C-alpha positions in Angstrom: -57.4 6.3 26.0 -54.1 6.9 27.9 -50.9 7.6 26.2 -48.4 4.7 26.2 -45.9 4.8 29.1 -42.7 2.8 29.4 -40.4 2.2 32.3 -36.8 2.6 31.2 -33.8 1.0 32.9 -30.1 1.7 32.3 -26.7 1.5 34.0 -24.7 4.6 34.9 -21.0 4.7 35.6 -20.7 7.3 38.4 -17.0 8.1 37.7 -17.7 8.7 34.0 -20.6 10.9 34.9 -18.4 13.0 37.2 -15.8 13.3 34.4 -18.4 14.3 31.8 -20.0 16.8 34.1 -16.6 18.4 34.9 -15.8 18.8 31.2 -19.1 20.7 30.8 -18.6 23.0 33.7 -21.3 21.5 35.9 -19.3 21.6 39.1 -19.9 25.2 40.3 -18.6 26.9 43.5 -17.3 23.6 44.8 -20.7 21.8 44.6 -21.9 19.1 42.3 -25.6 18.5 41.6 -25.8 14.9 40.3 -29.5 15.4 39.2 -28.7 18.4 37.1 -25.7 16.5 35.5 -28.0 13.6 34.6 -30.6 15.9 33.3 -28.0 17.5 31.0 -26.6 14.1 30.0 -30.0 12.6 29.1 -31.1 15.6 27.2 -27.8 15.6 25.3 -28.1 11.9 24.4 -31.8 11.6 23.7 -33.2 15.1 23.2 -37.0 15.2 23.5 -37.1 11.4 24.0 -35.2 11.6 27.3 -37.2 9.8 30.1 -38.8 12.1 32.7 -39.2 11.7 35.6 -36.2 9.6 36.4 -34.3 8.4 39.4 -30.8 7.2 40.0 -30.4 4.4 42.5 -26.7 4.0 43.6 -25.0 0.7 44.0 -24.5 -0.5 47.6 -21.0 -1.6 46.6 -20.0 1.7 44.8 -20.2 0.2 41.3 -22.6 1.1 38.5 -25.8 2.9 39.5 -29.2 2.0 38.1 -31.2 4.7 36.2 -35.0 4.3 36.1 -37.3 6.6 34.2 -40.7 6.9 32.6 -41.2 7.9 29.0 -43.0 7.3 25.7 -39.9 5.9 23.9 -38.6 2.5 24.4 -35.0 1.2 24.9 -34.5 0.4 21.2 -35.4 3.9 20.0 -33.2 5.5 22.8 -30.3 3.3 22.0 -30.5 4.0 18.3 -30.6 7.7 18.9 -27.6 7.5 21.3 -25.5 5.5 18.9 -26.2 8.1 16.2 -25.8 11.3 18.2 -24.1 10.9 21.5 -20.4 11.6 22.0 -18.0 8.8 23.1 -17.8 10.1 26.7 -21.6 10.1 27.1 -21.6 6.5 25.9 -19.1 5.7 28.7 -21.6 7.1 31.2 -24.6 5.3 29.9 -24.1 2.5 27.5 -26.9 1.9 25.0 -26.4 -1.8 25.5 -27.5 -1.5 29.1 -30.9 0.0 28.2 -34.0 -2.0 28.8 -37.7 -1.3 29.1 -41.2 -2.6 30.0 -44.6 -1.2 29.0 -46.6 0.1 32.0 -50.3 -0.9 32.2 -52.7 1.4 30.3 -55.5 0.9 32.8 -55.4 0.9 36.6 -58.2 -0.4 38.9 -59.8 2.1 41.3 -59.2 0.9 44.8 -56.2 -1.2 44.0 -53.4 -0.8 46.6 -49.7 -0.7 45.7 -46.5 -0.2 47.7 -44.5 2.8 46.5 -41.1 4.4 46.9 -40.4 7.9 45.7 -37.4 10.3 46.0 -38.6 13.8 46.7 -37.5 17.4 47.2 -40.1 18.4 49.8 -40.0 22.1 49.7 -42.5 25.0 50.0 -42.2 28.3 48.1 -41.7 31.6 49.8 -42.3 35.1 48.6 -38.6 36.0 49.0 -37.0 35.9 45.5 -33.7 34.1 44.8 -31.0 35.3 42.5 -32.9 34.1 39.5 -35.8 36.4 40.4 -38.0 33.4 41.3 -39.7 32.5 44.6 -37.3 30.8 47.0 -37.7 27.3 48.2 -37.5 26.1 51.8 -37.4 22.7 53.4 -41.0 21.9 54.3 -40.0 20.8 57.8 -38.0 23.9 58.5 -40.8 26.0 57.0 -43.3 24.5 59.4 -41.0 24.8 62.4 -40.3 28.5 61.7 -44.0 29.3 61.7 -44.5 28.1 65.3 -43.4 29.5 68.6 -40.0 28.2 69.9 -40.4 24.7 71.2 -43.9 24.3 69.8 -42.9 22.0 66.9 -44.2 18.5 67.7 -44.2 16.8 64.3 -41.2 14.8 63.2 -39.5 15.3 59.8 -41.1 12.0 58.7 -44.6 13.3 59.6 -44.1 16.6 57.9 -42.9 15.0 54.7 -45.7 12.5 54.8 -48.3 15.3 55.1 -46.5 17.2 52.2 -46.8 14.1 50.0 -50.4 13.5 50.9 -51.2 17.1 49.9 -49.7 16.6 46.5 -51.5 13.3 45.9 -54.8 15.0 46.6 -53.8 17.8 44.3 -53.0 15.4 41.4 -56.0 13.3 42.2 -54.8 9.8 41.1 -54.1 8.2 44.4 -54.1 8.6 48.2 -52.0 7.2 51.0 -53.1 3.9 52.3 -51.1 3.6 55.5 -48.1 5.0 57.3 -45.3 6.6 55.3 -41.7 5.9 56.3 -38.8 8.2 55.7 -36.2 5.7 54.6 -33.4 8.2 53.6 -32.7 11.8 54.2 -29.8 14.2 53.4 -29.3 17.7 52.2 -27.9 17.9 48.6 -26.8 20.7 46.3 -29.2 22.3 43.8 -27.4 23.8 40.7 -29.5 25.8 38.3 -28.7 28.3 35.5 -30.7 31.5 35.3 -30.5 34.9 33.6 -27.8 36.1 36.1 -25.7 32.9 35.7 -25.3 29.8 37.9 -26.8 29.5 41.4 -25.9 26.8 43.9 -28.1 26.2 46.9 -28.9 23.1 49.0 -32.2 21.5 50.0 -33.9 18.4 51.4 -33.4 15.1 49.6 -35.8 12.5 50.9 -36.9 9.0 50.0 -40.4 8.0 51.3 -42.1 4.6 51.1 -45.4 3.2 52.0 -48.7 2.1 50.3 -51.1 4.0 48.2 -54.5 3.4 46.8 -55.6 4.2 43.2 -58.5 6.7 43.3 -58.8 7.4 39.5 -57.1 5.1 37.0 -56.4 7.8 34.3 -55.1 10.3 36.8 -52.9 7.6 38.4 -51.4 6.9 35.0 -50.8 10.6 34.6 -49.2 10.7 38.1 -46.7 8.1 37.1 -45.9 9.8 33.9 -45.6 13.3 35.4 -44.1 12.5 38.8 -44.6 14.3 42.1 -43.4 17.7 43.4 -40.7 20.0 42.0 -37.4 19.2 40.3 -39.0 16.2 38.4 -36.6 16.8 35.5 -33.6 16.4 37.9 -34.0 13.0 39.5 -37.0 13.6 41.8 -40.6 12.6 41.8 -40.5 9.3 40.1 -43.0 6.9 41.7 -41.7 3.3 41.8 -44.5 0.8 42.7 -44.4 -2.7 44.1 -46.8 -5.2 45.8 -48.0 -3.8 49.1 
């Protein structure tokens, strides 16, 4: 029996988010990590009920962005908790009245094929520690290029990231790719984290991939949706959105 999973939707005011983040010292060394700010905001508003993984989809016209997330708590519980505990500025960023939800299926048919879109931080770990005494992360594309002789890199960024995604789907065991993967968006964005030695600000790949996938194990696919893919799942990456293929 799989645990209940709900998709949450809400609306974010980007200007209010920037204001709230600034009041909490989340703009460090001239950089702003939107994912970290949202992680801190959602934790502050909802505590352990906060949806994870989540993804923020900006508005094409620059207005309110849409927040999607997976979690075990529905919109009513989240809204009730926010109205009781959130501060007024947090409620300007994410109004409880904008929250909505839907229950995800508890069972998935093996062999079923779905379209997907996922925002990822496709990185590989290195042995070189960063200033938090942890293994460093490198863009998977650059990591592969640096391991080859000069001029020997033949795979595109899209191909490298598709292979990276395929590896992680195999590792998690719930699904596999069922066709080509398209890199629909790429940029490099800041990564802000706080460790024992204070704040660190780096940058890394920020990629949106889309395509089709096939369910290989229903229970593991359910877990894949609930857990997300890759690193930084608590900071706006790894949420798999599915659609008809």
